[in-house]
DSSP file (Angstrom, degrees, kcal/mol; ACC not computed):
  #  RESIDUE AA STRUCTURE BP1 BP2  ACC     N-H-->O    O-->H-N    N-H-->O    O-->H-N    TCO  KAPPA ALPHA  PHI   PSI    X-CA   Y-CA   Z-CA
    1    1 A M              0   0    0      0, 0.0     2,-0.4     0, 0.0   155,-0.1   0.000 360.0 360.0 360.0 130.8   21.0   -1.5   -1.3
    2    2 A R        -     0   0    0    153,-0.1     2,-0.5   156,-0.0   153,-0.4  -0.716 360.0-142.1 -90.1 131.0   19.2    0.4    1.4
    3    3 A M        -     0   0    0     -2,-0.4     2,-0.4   151,-0.1   151,-0.2  -0.796  18.5-166.5 -92.8 132.1   15.9   -1.1    2.7
    4    4 A L  E     -A  153   0A   0    149,-1.1   149,-2.2    -2,-0.5     2,-0.5  -0.955  11.3-143.9-122.5 138.1   13.2    1.4    3.4
    5    5 A I  E     -A  152   0A   0     -2,-0.4     2,-0.6   147,-0.2   147,-0.2  -0.864  17.9-129.3-101.9 130.0   10.1    0.8    5.4
    6    6 A V        +     0   0    0    145,-3.0     2,-0.5    -2,-0.5   145,-0.4  -0.671  37.6 178.8 -74.4 120.6    6.9    2.6    4.3
    7    7 A G        +     0   0    0     -2,-0.6     2,-0.4    61,-0.1    -2,-0.0  -0.948  14.9 145.8-135.9 117.4    5.7    4.2    7.5
    8    8 A V        -     0   0    0     -2,-0.5     2,-0.7    43,-0.1    60,-0.2  -0.977  25.7-162.8-146.6 132.3    2.6    6.4    7.9
    9    9 A A        +     0   0    0     -2,-0.4     2,-0.4    57,-0.1    57,-0.1  -0.857  21.3 176.9-115.3  95.6    0.3    6.6   10.9
   10   10 A L        -     0   0    0     -2,-0.7     2,-0.5    38,-0.0    -2,-0.1  -0.817  32.1-120.0 -99.8 136.9   -2.8    8.3    9.6
   11   11 A G        -     0   0    0     -2,-0.4     2,-0.4     2,-0.0    -2,-0.0  -0.646  36.7-176.9 -76.1 121.2   -5.8    8.8   11.9
   12   12 A L        -     0   0    0     -2,-0.5     2,-0.8    33,-0.1    33,-0.1  -0.920  31.6-118.4-117.6 145.2   -8.8    7.0   10.5
   13   13 A T        -     0   0    0     31,-0.6     2,-0.5    -2,-0.4    26,-0.1  -0.743  39.7-175.5 -79.1 115.1  -12.3    6.9   11.8
   14   14 A V        -     0   0    0     -2,-0.8     2,-0.5    24,-0.1    26,-0.1  -0.963  16.5-151.0-119.2 127.6  -12.9    3.3   12.6
   15   15 A V        -     0   0    0     24,-0.5    24,-0.4    -2,-0.5     2,-0.3  -0.852  17.4-161.2 -96.8 126.8  -16.2    2.0   13.8
   16   16 A T        -     0   0    0     -2,-0.5     2,-0.4    22,-0.1    22,-0.1  -0.807   8.1-167.6-110.3 151.5  -15.9   -1.1   16.0
   17   17 A A        -     0   0    0     -2,-0.3     2,-0.8    18,-0.1    20,-0.3  -0.997  14.1-147.8-137.3 132.0  -18.5   -3.7   16.8
   18   18 A N        -     0   0    0     -2,-0.4    18,-0.1     1,-0.1    17,-0.1  -0.881  11.9-172.3-100.3 109.8  -18.3   -6.4   19.5
   19   19 A A        +     0   0    0     -2,-0.8     2,-0.6     2,-0.1    -1,-0.1   0.554  64.7  73.7 -81.3  -7.2  -20.3   -9.3   18.2
   20   20 A Q  S    S-     0   0    0     14,-0.1    -1,-0.1    11,-0.0    13,-0.0  -0.928  76.0-139.0-114.2 123.0  -20.1  -11.3   21.4
   21   21 A A        -     0   0    0     -2,-0.6     8,-0.8     1,-0.1     2,-0.1  -0.528  28.1-111.2 -75.7 141.3  -22.2  -10.2   24.4
   22   22 A P  B     -B   28   0B   0      0, 0.0     3,-0.1     0, 0.0    -1,-0.1  -0.401  26.3-130.6 -71.8 149.7  -20.5  -10.4   27.8
   23   23 A A    >   -     0   0    0      4,-3.2     3,-1.7     1,-0.2     4,-0.3  -0.232  53.5 -52.6 -82.7-178.7  -21.6  -13.0   30.3
   24   24 A K  G >  S+     0   0    0      1,-0.3     3,-0.5     2,-0.2    -1,-0.2  -0.264 130.1  35.8 -54.7 143.3  -22.3  -12.1   34.0
   25   25 A G  G 3  S-     0   0    0      1,-0.2    -1,-0.3    -3,-0.1    -2,-0.1   0.438 124.5 -86.9  88.3  -0.2  -19.4  -10.2   35.5
   26   26 A G  G <  S+     0   0    0     -3,-1.7    -1,-0.2     1,-0.3    -2,-0.2   0.559  92.3 123.4  80.4   7.8  -18.7   -8.3   32.2
   27   27 A K  S <  S-     0   0    0     -3,-0.5    -4,-3.2    -4,-0.3    -1,-0.3  -0.783  70.5 -96.0-102.8 147.9  -16.4  -11.0   30.8
   28   28 A P  B     -B   22   0B   0      0, 0.0     2,-0.8     0, 0.0    -1,-0.1  -0.275  42.3-108.4 -59.5 144.7  -16.9  -12.7   27.4
   29   29 A A  S    S-     0   0    0     -8,-0.8     2,-1.6     1,-0.1    -8,-0.0  -0.668  82.6 -33.3 -78.1 109.6  -18.7  -16.0   27.5
   30   30 A G  S    S+     0   0    0     -2,-0.8     2,-0.2    -3,-0.0    -1,-0.1  -0.292 124.7  48.2  84.7 -53.9  -16.3  -18.8   26.7
   31   31 A K  S    S-     0   0    0     -2,-1.6     2,-0.1     1,-0.1   -11,-0.0  -0.727  88.9 -90.1-122.2 166.0  -13.9  -17.1   24.2
   32   32 A A        -     0   0    0     -2,-0.2     3,-0.1     1,-0.1    -1,-0.1  -0.416  59.3 -88.6 -68.1 151.9  -12.0  -13.9   23.8
   33   33 A A        -     0   0    0      1,-0.1    -1,-0.1    -2,-0.1     3,-0.1  -0.313  50.4-104.5 -60.4 144.6  -13.8  -11.1   22.1
   34   34 A P        -     0   0    0      0, 0.0    -1,-0.1     0, 0.0   -14,-0.1  -0.239  45.8 -83.7 -67.1 161.1  -13.5  -11.1   18.3
   35   35 A A        -     0   0    0      1,-0.1   -18,-0.1    -3,-0.1     2,-0.0  -0.264  57.0 -91.1 -61.1 152.7  -11.2   -8.6   16.6
   36   36 A A        -     0   0    0     -3,-0.1     2,-0.2     1,-0.1    -1,-0.1  -0.336  39.9-118.8 -66.4 146.4  -12.7   -5.2   16.0
   37   37 A H        -     0   0    0    -20,-0.3     2,-0.5    -3,-0.1    -1,-0.1  -0.529  15.2-144.3 -79.6 152.2  -14.5   -4.6   12.7
   38   38 A V        +     0   0    0     -2,-0.2     2,-0.5   -24,-0.1   -22,-0.1  -0.983  20.6 179.2-117.7 117.4  -13.2   -1.9   10.3
   39   39 A L        +     0   0    0     -2,-0.5   -24,-0.5   -24,-0.4     2,-0.4  -0.947  11.1 162.2-123.7 108.4  -16.1   -0.2    8.5
   40   40 A L        -     0   0    0     -2,-0.5   -26,-0.1   -26,-0.1    -2,-0.0  -0.970  23.5-161.6-130.5 141.0  -15.0    2.5    6.1
   41   41 A T    >>  -     0   0    0     -2,-0.4     3,-2.0     1,-0.0     4,-0.7  -0.770  44.1-100.6-107.1 163.3  -16.7    4.3    3.2
   42   42 A P  G >4 S+     0   0    0      0, 0.0     3,-0.9     0, 0.0    -1,-0.0   0.847 123.9  58.1 -53.7 -33.8  -14.6    6.2    0.6
   43   43 A G  G 34 S+     0   0    0      1,-0.2    -3,-0.0     3,-0.0     0, 0.0   0.709  98.3  60.9 -69.5 -18.9  -15.5    9.5    2.4
   44   44 A D  G <4 S+     0   0    0     -3,-2.0   -31,-0.6     2,-0.1    -1,-0.2   0.682  80.0 107.7 -78.8 -18.6  -14.0    8.2    5.6
   45   45 A L    <<  -     0   0    0     -3,-0.9     2,-0.7    -4,-0.7   -33,-0.1  -0.358  59.1-150.9 -67.3 136.6  -10.5    7.8    4.1
   46   46 A K        -     0   0    0     16,-0.2    16,-0.3    -2,-0.1     2,-0.3  -0.917  15.4-159.2-109.9 107.0   -8.0   10.3    5.3
   47   47 A W        +     0   0    0     -2,-0.7    14,-0.2    14,-0.1    30,-0.0  -0.604  18.5 162.3 -87.9 144.8   -5.4   10.9    2.5
   48   48 A G  E     -C   60   0C   0     12,-1.8    12,-3.0    -2,-0.3   -38,-0.0  -0.925  48.1 -62.3-148.5 172.5   -2.0   12.3    3.1
   49   49 A P  E     -C   59   0C   0      0, 0.0    10,-0.3     0, 0.0     7,-0.1  -0.319  57.1-114.5 -60.1 140.1    1.4   12.4    1.4
   50   50 A A        -     0   0    0      8,-2.2     7,-0.1     1,-0.1     8,-0.1  -0.353  44.5 -84.3 -68.7 157.0    2.9    9.0    0.7
   51   51 A P    >   -     0   0    0      0, 0.0     3,-2.1     0, 0.0    -1,-0.1  -0.198  42.8-105.3 -59.6 156.5    6.2    8.3    2.6
   52   52 A P  T 3  S+     0   0    0      0, 0.0     4,-0.1     0, 0.0   -46,-0.1   0.564 111.2  81.8 -65.6  -7.2    9.4    9.6    0.9
   53   53 A V  T 3  S+     0   0    0    109,-0.1   110,-0.1   -48,-0.1   -47,-0.1   0.708  90.9  61.3 -68.1 -18.1   10.3    6.1   -0.2
   54   54 A L  S <  S-     0   0    0     -3,-2.1     3,-0.1   107,-0.1    31,-0.1  -0.809 106.3 -91.6-104.4 150.1    7.8    6.7   -3.1
   55   55 A P    >   -     0   0    0      0, 0.0     3,-1.1     0, 0.0    -5,-0.1  -0.245  57.1 -86.8 -56.5 148.1    8.4    9.5   -5.6
   56   56 A A  T 3  S+     0   0    0    114,-0.7     3,-0.1     1,-0.2     0, 0.0  -0.179 108.1  51.3 -55.1 146.4    6.7   12.8   -4.7
   57   57 A G  T 3  S+     0   0    0      1,-0.4    -1,-0.2    -7,-0.1     2,-0.2   0.106  78.2 112.9 112.7 -20.4    3.1   13.2   -5.8
   58   58 A A    <   -     0   0    0     -3,-1.1    -8,-2.2    21,-0.1    -1,-0.4  -0.504  49.6-153.6 -82.3 153.7    1.6   10.0   -4.4
   59   59 A Q  E     -CD  49  78C   0     19,-2.2    19,-2.5   -10,-0.3     2,-0.3  -0.910   6.3-156.0-123.8 155.1   -1.0   10.0   -1.6
   60   60 A I  E     -CD  48  77C   0    -12,-3.0   -12,-1.8    -2,-0.3     2,-0.4  -0.964  13.0-174.6-132.9 147.6   -1.7    7.2    1.0
   61   61 A A  E     - D   0  76C   0     15,-2.1    15,-2.7    -2,-0.3     2,-0.6  -0.971  19.9-143.9-136.7 125.5   -4.6    6.2    3.2
   62   62 A V  E     + D   0  75C   0     -2,-0.4    13,-0.3   -16,-0.3   -16,-0.2  -0.804  18.7 178.5 -90.9 123.2   -4.1    3.3    5.7
   63   63 A L  E     -     0   0C   0     11,-2.2     2,-0.3    -2,-0.6    12,-0.2   0.810  64.5  -1.8 -93.2 -35.5   -7.3    1.3    6.0
   64   64 A D  E    S+ D   0  74C   0     10,-2.0    10,-2.5   -26,-0.0    -1,-0.3  -0.990 106.5   1.1-157.9 145.8   -6.2   -1.4    8.5
   65   65 A G  S    S-     0   0    0     -2,-0.3     8,-0.2     8,-0.2     6,-0.1  -0.192  85.2 -71.4  74.5-166.1   -3.2   -2.4   10.4
   66   66 A N    >   -     0   0    0      6,-0.5     3,-1.6     3,-0.2    -1,-0.1  -0.943  27.9-157.5-133.1 108.3    0.2   -0.7   10.4
   67   67 A P  T 3  S+     0   0    0      0, 0.0    84,-3.2     0, 0.0   -61,-0.2   0.720  94.0  59.1 -60.0 -19.4    2.3   -1.1    7.3
   68   68 A M  T 3  S+     0   0    0     82,-0.2   -61,-0.1   -60,-0.2   -59,-0.0   0.730 102.4  60.5 -78.5 -22.8    5.4   -0.3    9.4
   69   69 A A  S <  S-     0   0    0     -3,-1.6    80,-0.2     1,-0.1    -3,-0.2  -0.622  95.5 -88.3-109.4 160.4    5.0   -3.3   11.7
   70   70 A P  S    S+     0   0    0      0, 0.0     2,-0.2     0, 0.0    -1,-0.1  -0.383  87.1  57.0 -60.5 144.6    4.8   -7.0   11.4
   71   71 A G  E    S- E   0 149C   0     78,-1.0    78,-3.7    -4,-0.1     2,-0.1  -0.528  93.8 -37.0 120.2 173.0    1.3   -8.3   10.7
   72   72 A F  E     + E   0 148C   0     76,-0.2    -6,-0.5    -2,-0.2     2,-0.3  -0.392  57.2 173.6 -70.9 141.1   -1.5   -7.8    8.2
   73   73 A F  E     - E   0 147C   0     74,-2.2    74,-1.7    -8,-0.2     2,-0.4  -0.974  19.7-159.8-142.9 158.5   -2.2   -4.3    6.7
   74   74 A V  E     +DE  64 146C   0    -10,-2.5   -11,-2.2    -2,-0.3   -10,-2.0  -0.991  22.1 161.8-136.8 131.2   -4.4   -2.7    4.0
   75   75 A L  E     -DE  62 145C   0     70,-2.6    70,-3.0    -2,-0.4     2,-0.4  -0.950  27.1-137.8-142.0 163.8   -3.6    0.6    2.4
   76   76 A R  E     -DE  61 144C   0    -15,-2.7   -15,-2.1    -2,-0.3     2,-0.4  -0.973  11.8-160.0-122.6 141.7   -4.5    2.6   -0.6
   77   77 A L  E     -DE  60 143C   0     66,-2.5    66,-2.4    -2,-0.4     2,-0.5  -0.968   3.6-157.2-118.9 137.3   -2.2    4.6   -2.8
   78   78 A K  E     -DE  59 142C   0    -19,-2.5   -19,-2.2    -2,-0.4    64,-0.2  -0.966  11.6-171.4-116.2 127.7   -3.4    7.4   -5.1
   79   79 A F  E     - E   0 141C   0     62,-3.1    62,-2.5    -2,-0.5   -21,-0.1  -0.941  19.3-126.8-120.2 139.1   -1.2    8.4   -8.1
   80   80 A P    >   -     0   0    0      0, 0.0     3,-2.0     0, 0.0    57,-0.2  -0.393  50.5 -72.7 -74.8 162.2   -1.5   11.3  -10.5
   81   81 A D  T 3  S+     0   0    0      1,-0.3    57,-0.2    57,-0.1    59,-0.1  -0.280 121.8  18.2 -53.8 133.7   -1.6   10.7  -14.3
   82   82 A G  T 3  S+     0   0    0     55,-2.3    -1,-0.3     1,-0.3    56,-0.1   0.407  85.4 154.2  84.9  -2.1    1.9    9.8  -15.6
   83   83 A Y    <   -     0   0    0     -3,-2.0    54,-1.8    56,-0.2     2,-0.4  -0.312  24.8-161.5 -60.4 139.8    3.3    8.8  -12.1
   84   84 A K  E     -F  136   0C   0     52,-0.2     2,-0.5    27,-0.0    52,-0.2  -0.974  16.7-163.1-130.3 142.6    6.1    6.3  -12.3
   85   85 A I  E     -F  135   0C   0     50,-2.9    50,-1.9    -2,-0.4     3,-0.1  -0.992  26.9-129.4-121.4 122.4    7.7    4.0   -9.8
   86   86 A A  E     -     0   0C   0     -2,-0.5    47,-0.1    74,-0.2    24,-0.1  -0.101  45.5 -65.5 -65.5 166.6   11.2    2.6  -10.7
   87   87 A A  E    S+     0   0C   0     47,-0.1    69,-2.0    22,-0.1    70,-0.5  -0.281  74.0 144.3 -57.5 133.4   12.0   -1.1  -10.6
   88   88 A H  E     -FG 133 155C   0     45,-2.7    45,-2.5    67,-0.3     2,-0.3  -0.907  32.6-142.6-156.9 178.5   12.0   -2.4   -7.1
   89   89 A W  E     - G   0 154C   0     65,-1.8    65,-2.4    -2,-0.3    43,-0.1  -0.965   7.9-139.7-149.7 165.3   11.1   -5.4   -4.9
   90   90 A H        -     0   0    0     -2,-0.3    40,-3.2    41,-0.3    41,-0.2  -0.941  18.3-133.0-126.8 148.3    9.6   -6.3   -1.6
   91   91 A P  S    S+     0   0    0      0, 0.0     2,-0.3     0, 0.0    38,-0.1   0.513  94.3  46.2 -78.9  -3.1   10.6   -9.0    1.0
   92   92 A T  S    S-     0   0    0     60,-0.2    38,-0.2    36,-0.1    -2,-0.1  -0.910 103.3 -81.8-131.3 161.2    6.9  -10.0    1.3
   93   93 A D        -     0   0    0     -2,-0.3     2,-0.5    36,-0.1    55,-0.5  -0.316  39.3-147.6 -60.0 144.0    4.2  -10.7   -1.2
   94   94 A E  E     -H  127   0C   0     33,-2.5    33,-3.1    53,-0.1     2,-0.6  -0.980   8.6-163.7-117.8 121.6    2.4   -7.6   -2.5
   95   95 A N  E     -HI 126 146C   0     51,-1.6    51,-2.1    -2,-0.5     2,-0.4  -0.929  11.3-171.6-109.2 119.7   -1.3   -7.9   -3.3
   96   96 A I  E     -HI 125 145C   0     29,-3.3    29,-2.9    -2,-0.6     2,-0.4  -0.935  12.2-174.9-120.2 131.3   -2.7   -5.1   -5.5
   97   97 A T  E     -HI 124 144C   0     47,-2.4    47,-3.0    -2,-0.4     2,-0.6  -0.993  25.9-130.6-121.1 130.3   -6.3   -4.4   -6.5
   98   98 A V  E     + I   0 143C   0     25,-2.4    24,-2.9    -2,-0.4    45,-0.2  -0.708  30.3 170.5 -83.2 121.7   -7.0   -1.6   -8.9
   99   99 A V  E     +     0   0C   0     43,-2.8     2,-0.3    -2,-0.6    44,-0.2   0.749  65.6   9.2-100.2 -33.6   -9.8    0.6   -7.5
  100  100 A Q  E    S- I   0 142C   0     42,-1.8    42,-1.8    20,-0.1    -1,-0.3  -0.996 108.0  -1.9-150.7 143.8   -9.7    3.6  -10.0
  101  101 A G  E    S-     0   0C   0     -2,-0.3     2,-0.6    40,-0.2    20,-0.2  -0.225  94.3 -51.4  78.8-165.2   -8.0    4.4  -13.3
  102  102 A T  E     - I   0 138C   0     36,-1.7    36,-2.4    18,-0.1     2,-0.4  -0.945  49.3-158.2-117.0 110.5   -5.6    2.2  -15.2
  103  103 A F  E     -JI 119 137C   0     16,-2.2    16,-2.5    -2,-0.6     2,-0.5  -0.718   8.3-155.4 -86.1 133.9   -2.6    0.9  -13.2
  104  104 A R  E     +JI 118 136C   0     32,-2.8    32,-2.4    -2,-0.4     2,-0.3  -0.947  18.3 170.4-115.4 129.5    0.3   -0.1  -15.4
  105  105 A A  E     +JI 117 135C   0     12,-2.1    12,-2.1    -2,-0.5     2,-0.3  -0.981   8.2 177.4-139.7 150.2    2.9   -2.7  -14.2
  106  106 A G  E     - I   0 134C   0     28,-2.2    28,-2.3    -2,-0.3     2,-0.4  -0.961  23.7-123.2-145.6 163.1    5.8   -4.6  -15.6
  107  107 A M  E     + I   0 133C   0      8,-0.4    26,-0.3    -2,-0.3     2,-0.3  -0.867  56.6  75.6-111.1 143.0    8.4   -7.0  -14.4
  108  108 A G  S    S-     0   0    0     24,-1.9   -20,-0.2    -2,-0.4    -2,-0.1  -0.834  81.9 -77.6 146.1 178.4   12.1   -6.6  -14.7
  109  109 A D  S    S+     0   0    0     -2,-0.3     2,-0.3     1,-0.1    -1,-0.1   0.535 107.4  37.1 -89.1  -8.6   15.2   -4.9  -13.4
  110  110 A A  S    S-     0   0    0     22,-0.1    -1,-0.1    -3,-0.1    24,-0.1  -0.998  90.0 -99.1-145.4 144.7   14.6   -1.5  -15.1
  111  111 A Y        +     0   0    0     -2,-0.3     2,-0.3   -24,-0.1     3,-0.1  -0.381  44.3 175.0 -61.7 135.7   11.6    0.6  -15.9
  112  112 A S    >   -     0   0    0      1,-0.1     3,-1.1    -2,-0.1     4,-0.4  -0.934  32.1-152.5-148.3 120.5   10.5    0.2  -19.5
  113  113 A D  G >  S+     0   0    0     -2,-0.3     3,-1.3     1,-0.3    -1,-0.1   0.895 103.0  55.0 -56.9 -39.0    7.4    1.8  -21.1
  114  114 A G  G 3  S+     0   0    0      1,-0.2    -1,-0.3    -3,-0.1    -3,-0.0   0.701 103.2  55.9 -67.8 -19.6    7.3   -1.2  -23.5
  115  115 A G  G <  S+     0   0    0     -3,-1.1    -8,-0.4    -9,-0.1    -1,-0.2   0.447  85.0 108.4 -91.8  -0.8    7.3   -3.7  -20.6
  116  116 A L    <   -     0   0    0     -3,-1.3     2,-0.4    -4,-0.4   -10,-0.2  -0.522  50.6-161.1 -80.7 144.7    4.2   -2.2  -19.0
  117  117 A H  E     -J  105   0C   0    -12,-2.1   -12,-2.1    -2,-0.2     2,-0.3  -0.965  21.1-120.9-120.3 140.9    0.8   -4.0  -19.0
  118  118 A D  E     -J  104   0C   0     -2,-0.4     2,-0.5   -14,-0.2   -14,-0.2  -0.655  22.6-169.3 -86.1 135.2   -2.5   -2.2  -18.4
  119  119 A F  E     -J  103   0C   0    -16,-2.5   -16,-2.2    -2,-0.3     3,-0.1  -0.969  11.9-154.2-125.8 113.8   -4.7   -3.3  -15.5
  120  120 A A    >   -     0   0    0     -2,-0.5     3,-2.3   -18,-0.2   -22,-0.3  -0.194  42.0 -59.0 -80.2 172.8   -8.2   -1.8  -15.4
  121  121 A V  T 3  S+     0   0    0      1,-0.3   -22,-0.2   -20,-0.2    -1,-0.2  -0.248 126.9  28.3 -51.7 134.4  -10.5   -1.2  -12.4
  122  122 A G  T 3  S+     0   0    0    -24,-2.9    -1,-0.3     1,-0.3   -23,-0.1   0.232  88.7 135.1  94.5 -12.7  -11.2   -4.5  -10.7
  123  123 A S    <   -     0   0    0     -3,-2.3   -25,-2.4   -25,-0.1     2,-0.4  -0.333  41.2-151.7 -69.1 151.6   -7.9   -6.1  -11.7
  124  124 A Y  E     -H   97   0C   0    -27,-0.2     2,-0.4    -3,-0.1   -27,-0.2  -0.986  11.8-175.1-126.3 136.5   -5.8   -8.0   -9.2
  125  125 A I  E     -H   96   0C   0    -29,-2.9   -29,-3.3    -2,-0.4     2,-0.6  -0.998   9.4-161.7-132.2 132.5   -2.1   -8.4   -9.3
  126  126 A K  E     -H   95   0C   0     -2,-0.4   -31,-0.2   -31,-0.2   -33,-0.0  -0.968   2.9-167.6-114.7 119.0    0.1  -10.5   -6.9
  127  127 A M  E     -H   94   0C   0    -33,-3.1   -33,-2.5    -2,-0.6     3,-0.1  -0.894  22.0-138.4-101.8 104.0    3.8   -9.7   -6.9
  128  128 A P    >   -     0   0    0      0, 0.0     3,-2.3     0, 0.0   -38,-0.3  -0.237  39.1 -76.6 -60.8 152.1    5.5  -12.5   -5.0
  129  129 A K  T 3  S+     0   0    0      1,-0.3   -36,-0.1   -38,-0.1     3,-0.1  -0.161 118.6  15.2 -50.5 141.4    8.2  -11.5   -2.6
  130  130 A R  T 3  S+     0   0    0    -40,-3.2     2,-0.4     1,-0.3    -1,-0.3   0.366  86.6 141.6  72.7  -0.2   11.5  -10.5   -4.3
  131  131 A M    <   -     0   0    0     -3,-2.3     2,-0.4   -41,-0.2   -41,-0.3  -0.578  52.5-129.5 -70.6 127.3    9.9  -10.2   -7.8
  132  132 A H        +     0   0    0     -2,-0.4   -24,-1.9   -43,-0.1     2,-0.3  -0.664  45.0 152.5 -78.8 126.5   11.4   -7.2   -9.5
  133  133 A H  E     -FI  88 107C   0    -45,-2.5   -45,-2.7    -2,-0.4     2,-0.3  -0.955  28.3-160.6-151.8 166.4    8.7   -4.9  -10.9
  134  134 A F  E     - I   0 106C   0    -28,-2.3   -28,-2.2    -2,-0.3     2,-0.3  -0.919  13.1-166.0-145.8 166.5    7.9   -1.3  -11.8
  135  135 A A  E     -FI  85 105C   0    -50,-1.9   -50,-2.9    -2,-0.3     2,-0.3  -0.966  10.9-175.0-154.3 165.1    4.7    0.7  -12.3
  136  136 A S  E     -FI  84 104C   0    -32,-2.4   -32,-2.8    -2,-0.3     2,-0.4  -0.959  25.3-113.6-155.3 172.5    3.0    3.8  -13.6
  137  137 A A  E     - I   0 103C   0    -54,-1.8   -55,-2.3    -2,-0.3     2,-0.6  -0.931  10.0-162.8-117.7 135.0   -0.4    5.5  -13.7
  138  138 A K  E    S- I   0 102C   0    -36,-2.4   -36,-1.7    -2,-0.4   -57,-0.1  -0.941  79.3 -18.1-112.9 106.2   -2.6    6.1  -16.7
  139  139 A G  E    S-     0   0C   0     -2,-0.6     2,-0.4   -38,-0.2   -57,-0.2  -0.254 122.0 -34.0  80.1 177.2   -5.1    8.8  -15.5
  140  140 A E  E    S-     0   0C   0    -59,-0.1     2,-0.4   -60,-0.1    -2,-0.1  -0.582  76.9-162.6 -69.5 129.3   -5.5    9.3  -11.7
  141  141 A V  E     -E   79   0C   0    -62,-2.5   -62,-3.1    -2,-0.4     2,-0.4  -0.918  19.3-170.3-121.1 138.9   -5.1    5.8  -10.2
  142  142 A I  E     -EI  78 100C   0    -42,-1.8   -43,-2.8    -2,-0.4   -42,-1.8  -0.997  11.9-178.8-124.4 127.0   -6.0    4.3   -6.9
  143  143 A V  E     -EI  77  98C   0    -66,-2.4   -66,-2.5    -2,-0.4     2,-0.5  -0.934  19.5-141.2-120.7 148.8   -4.7    0.9   -5.9
  144  144 A Q  E     -EI  76  97C   0    -47,-3.0   -47,-2.4    -2,-0.4     2,-0.5  -0.935  18.6-166.7-106.7 130.1   -5.3   -1.1   -2.7
  145  145 A I  E     +EI  75  96C   0    -70,-3.0   -70,-2.6    -2,-0.5     2,-0.4  -0.965   9.3 174.5-119.4 130.2   -2.4   -3.0   -1.4
  146  146 A D  E     +EI  74  95C   0    -51,-2.1   -51,-1.6    -2,-0.5     2,-0.3  -0.971  21.3 105.2-131.7 152.8   -2.7   -5.6    1.3
  147  147 A G  E     -E   73   0C   0    -74,-1.7   -74,-2.2    -2,-0.4     2,-0.5  -0.981  66.1 -48.4 171.7-165.4   -0.1   -8.0    2.7
  148  148 A Q  E    S-E   72   0C   0    -55,-0.5   -76,-0.2    -2,-0.3    -2,-0.0  -0.844  70.5 -93.9 -99.9 130.4    2.1   -8.7    5.7
  149  149 A G  E    S+E   71   0C   0    -78,-3.7   -78,-1.0    -2,-0.5   -81,-0.1  -0.371  90.6  68.2 -86.0 169.6    4.2   -5.9    7.1
  150  150 A P  S    S-     0   0    0      0, 0.0     2,-0.7     0, 0.0   -82,-0.2   0.444  70.1-146.7 -76.8 147.0    6.5   -4.4    7.4
  151  151 A F        -     0   0    0    -84,-3.2  -145,-3.0  -145,-0.4     2,-0.4  -0.729  24.9-178.8 -83.8 112.1    6.0   -3.0    3.9
  152  152 A V  E     -A    5   0A   0     -2,-0.7     2,-0.5  -147,-0.2   -60,-0.2  -0.922  18.1-155.2-119.4 138.4    9.6   -2.5    2.6
  153  153 A V  E     -A    4   0A   0   -149,-2.2  -149,-1.1    -2,-0.4     2,-0.6  -0.966   9.0-173.6-114.9 121.9   10.6   -1.0   -0.8
  154  154 A N  E     -G   89   0C   0    -65,-2.4   -65,-1.8    -2,-0.5     2,-0.3  -0.956  16.2-144.8-115.7 112.1   14.0   -2.0   -2.2
  155  155 A Y  E     -G   88   0C   0     -2,-0.6   -67,-0.3  -153,-0.4  -153,-0.1  -0.567   7.3-142.7 -77.2 137.0   15.0   -0.2   -5.4
  156  156 A I  S    S+     0   0    0    -69,-2.0    -1,-0.1    -2,-0.3   -68,-0.1   0.946  97.8  42.2 -62.1 -48.7   17.0   -2.2   -7.9
  157  157 A N  S >  S-     0   0    0    -70,-0.5     3,-2.7     1,-0.1     4,-0.4  -0.896  80.4-149.7 -99.8 113.5   19.1    0.8   -8.8
  158  158 A P  G >  S+     0   0    0      0, 0.0     3,-1.3     0, 0.0     6,-0.2   0.766  95.2  67.0 -55.5 -25.1   19.9    2.7   -5.6
  159  159 A N  G 3  S+     0   0    0      1,-0.2     5,-0.0    -3,-0.1    -3,-0.0   0.672  92.7  61.1 -69.4 -15.8   20.0    6.0   -7.6
  160  160 A D  G <  S+     0   0    0     -3,-2.7    -1,-0.2   -73,-0.1   -74,-0.2   0.571  75.5 112.2 -83.8 -10.1   16.2    5.5   -8.1
  161  161 A D    X   -     0   0    0     -3,-1.3     3,-1.9    -4,-0.4     4,-0.2  -0.512  60.0-153.4 -68.4 112.5   15.6    5.7   -4.4
  162  162 A P  G >  S+     0   0    0      0, 0.0     3,-1.3     0, 0.0    -1,-0.2   0.749  90.2  66.6 -61.4 -22.8   13.7    9.0   -3.8
  163  163 A T  G 3  S+     0   0    0      1,-0.3  -110,-0.1  -110,-0.1    -2,-0.1   0.662  96.4  56.6 -73.1 -13.2   15.0    9.3   -0.3
  164  164 A K  G <  S+     0   0    0     -3,-1.9     2,-0.3    -6,-0.2    -1,-0.3   0.450  92.2  88.7 -94.9  -1.5   18.5    9.8   -1.7
  165  165 A K  S <  S-     0   0    0     -3,-1.3     5,-0.1    -4,-0.2    -5,-0.0  -0.693  83.7-110.2 -96.9 150.0   17.5   12.8   -3.7
  166  166 A T    >>  -     0   0    0     -2,-0.3     3,-1.9     1,-0.1     4,-0.8  -0.376  35.7-104.7 -72.0 156.9   17.6   16.3   -2.5
  167  167 A P  T 34 S+     0   0    0      0, 0.0     3,-0.4     0, 0.0    -1,-0.1   0.796 121.0  56.8 -55.5 -29.2   14.2   18.0   -2.0
  168  168 A T  T 34 S+     0   0    0      1,-0.2    -2,-0.0     2,-0.1    -3,-0.0   0.702 108.8  46.0 -77.3 -17.1   14.6   20.1   -5.1
  169  169 A T  T <4        0   0    0     -3,-1.9    -1,-0.2     1,-0.2    -3,-0.0   0.491 360.0 360.0-100.7  -3.8   15.1   16.9   -7.3
  170  170 A R     <        0   0    0     -4,-0.8  -114,-0.7    -3,-0.4    -1,-0.2   0.435 360.0 360.0 -80.4 360.0   12.1   15.0   -5.8
C-alpha cells in the first residue's frame, strides 16, 4: 500500500499580532514572543485544486500550519455534490467539522452507500488514527480538518488511489 502525503502550499493572507510589547533594547520582556495569530474571514481563503491523492473535483484552502510537515495544521476541503472518497485511513487522528452542506461518512473497508451517515452543518467527527472510513458529499460540502501532520491518506484498495489513475480516468 502506497502512503501519500497531502501537500499544498497555498498563499494565504495572514494578519499577525504581537501581544507582548518589547522591553528596552527591542527584546521581549521576560518570555519569548507569543505565536502569531491567524485571523481569516471566509473571503480571505484562497481555494485551489486539492492534491491528486484525492479524487478530482475537490478544492483545498490551508488555514494554518503545513499539512505536509509534522505539527498542527488546519485546512478546509470543498467537495461538489455527489463527490466520493473511497475507503482509506490516516496514521494520525483526523478531526472534521462540517462547515457547509451535508457531509456523509461511514466506517469500513469498502465504500458503501448504505453505510453512510449524514452529518449536517456544525457536526464534528473524530476519526482515530488507522480507522478505516469513506465519505461523500450531499450538496456542495465544506469540511474543516485539523490534526497533526503530516496528513497522509492510505487507500484500503490500492486501485482506489487516484494518483495511480491516468489523467483521463481521474
